[in-house]
N, C-alpha and C positions, 0 to 999 in steps of 0.2 A: 084454463084449469092448471092448478099448481100440483106438483108432485112433492109430497113431504115425507121425510124419513125421521125415525125416532131412534136415538141411541140412549143407552143407560150408562150413567157415570156415577161412581162413588167418590166422595170427597170428605175431608174432615178439617176441623179448625179447633183451636184452643179458645176461640172467642165466642162463637155463636153458630146456630144453624144457618142463619142468614149469611154469615161470612163463609161458611163451608159451601153454600150454594153459589156464592159469587166466585169462589175458587174453582168450582166445577165448571161453570160457564167460561171463565177465563182460560182454563186449561183446554177445554173443548174447542174454543174459538181459535186456538193456535193451528188446528188442522181442519176444522169444519167451518165453512162459511155459510152465510145466510141463516143464522140461528133466529128462529121466530118466537120460541117460547120455552119455558122450563116448567116441569111439573114435579113437585116434591113428592116422591113416591113413598119414602120412608125416612123417619128420623130416629136416631138413637144417640146415646151418650154414655161415656164411661165415668165412673166415680172413683175419686182418689181421696182418701182421708175425709170422707163425708162431704166432699164438694164435687160439683160437676167438673170434669177434667178435660174431656175431649168430645166435641160435638160432631156427629156423623150424619151425612145425608146420602140417600140413594135417589138420584134425580133422573128424569127422562127429559132429554133435550130434543126439541123438534126443530128441524131445519128444512129449508126448501132446496130441492135438487133442481139445478138448471140444466 
């Protein structure tokens, strides 16, 4: 039986929601090991001059505790 833990991480990107998600996982992996999955809980974006400016994600990252 595995013990899993979930943390919530906020991240942003000027490129895409996918890039923001990658940044969240990359940052979390600096201090959290054994990451198993990521769930995109929420997405949002800011608008500047009628264009999407900044993509934001709220993700839940699941990792195994050993």
